[in-house]
C-alpha positions in Angstrom: 22.4 4.5 2.3 19.2 6.3 3.4 19.1 5.6 7.1 20.5 7.6 10.0 22.1 4.3 11.1 24.6 4.5 8.3 26.1 7.8 9.5 25.8 6.9 13.2 27.5 3.5 12.7 30.2 5.2 10.7 30.9 7.8 13.4 31.1 5.0 16.0 33.2 2.6 13.9 35.6 5.3 12.6 36.3 6.8 16.0 40.0 7.1 16.4 39.9 6.1 20.1 38.2 2.7 19.6 39.8 -0.1 21.5 39.0 -3.8 21.9 36.8 -5.4 19.2 36.4 -2.0 17.4 40.1 -1.1 17.3 41.1 -0.6 13.7 37.6 -1.1 12.3 36.8 1.5 9.6 33.9 2.2 7.3 35.9 2.9 4.1 33.3 2.7 1.3 29.5 2.8 0.8 27.0 2.2 -2.0 24.3 4.8 -2.0 21.4 2.5 -3.1 18.1 4.0 -2.3 14.7 3.5 -3.9 13.3 6.5 -5.9 9.8 5.0 -5.4 10.1 5.0 -1.6 9.8 8.6 -0.3 11.7 8.0 2.9 14.5 6.6 0.9 14.5 9.2 -1.9 14.5 12.2 0.5 17.5 11.1 2.5 20.1 9.9 0.1 21.7 13.3 -0.8 22.1 14.4 2.8 23.7 11.2 4.0 25.9 11.2 0.9 27.3 14.6 1.9 27.8 13.4 5.5 29.6 10.2 4.5 31.9 12.1 2.1 32.7 14.6 4.9 33.8 11.6 7.1 36.2 10.5 4.3 34.2 7.5 3.1 34.4 6.6 -0.6 31.1 6.4 -2.5 31.0 3.5 -5.0 28.5 2.9 -7.8 27.4 -0.7 -7.1 27.4 -3.4 -4.5 29.7 -5.5 -6.7 32.3 -2.7 -6.5 31.7 -2.2 -2.8 32.5 -5.9 -2.0 35.9 -5.5 -3.7 36.9 -2.8 -1.2 35.6 -4.1 2.2 35.8 -7.1 4.5 32.2 -6.9 5.8 29.0 -5.2 4.6 26.3 -3.5 6.5 23.0 -3.2 4.7 21.4 -0.2 6.3 18.8 1.1 3.9 15.2 1.7 5.1 13.5 -0.1 2.2 13.1 -3.8 3.0 12.0 -4.6 -0.6 15.6 -4.2 -1.8 17.2 -6.4 0.8 17.3 -9.7 -1.1 18.7 -8.1 -4.2 21.3 -6.3 -2.0 22.3 -9.3 0.1 22.8 -11.7 -2.8 26.0 -10.2 -4.3 27.4 -9.7 -0.9 26.9 -13.4 -0.1 28.2 -14.4 -3.5 31.4 -12.5 -2.8 31.8 -14.5 0.4 31.5 -11.5 2.7 29.8 -11.4 6.1 26.8 -9.1 6.2 25.0 -7.3 9.0 21.4 -6.5 7.8 19.9 -3.7 9.8 16.1 -3.5 10.2 14.1 -4.3 8.3 15.5 -7.7 7.4 13.3 -8.0 4.3 10.0 -6.8 2.8 8.2 -10.1 3.5 8.8 -13.5 5.0 9.5 -15.2 1.7 12.4 -12.8 1.1 13.7 -13.2 4.6 13.8 -17.0 4.2 15.6 -16.6 0.8 18.2 -14.3 2.5 18.7 -17.0 5.2 19.1 -19.7 2.5 21.6 -17.6 0.6 23.7 -17.1 3.8 23.8 -20.9 4.2 24.4 -21.6 0.6 27.4 -19.3 0.5 28.5 -20.2 4.1 28.6 -16.6 5.3 26.8 -14.8 8.0 
């Protein structure tokens, strides 16, 4: 959780007046993630954590614990090198996932993510 998209998506999805496809949709939990070796990631996690807590979102300690609490996962970190490792437990849990940009760190990881989605029959 080190992208402004995380807080922006939460504000949109948790808006009380949502109707249609967004009616009743809520961001209820997040996994912080982040990569201490990636400056853009490291420098943002604390600020976004505070913002998410202020919006009433539960912070969990792992993706494995996250998938127990949600119906869908949004992978919104800025570090594409973590995408494959982040996506695999979500797919294994049978949860649909939206992967924000970047999809992956490289083409090989992007193709593996696609294969995992097919293997676990989730999208």
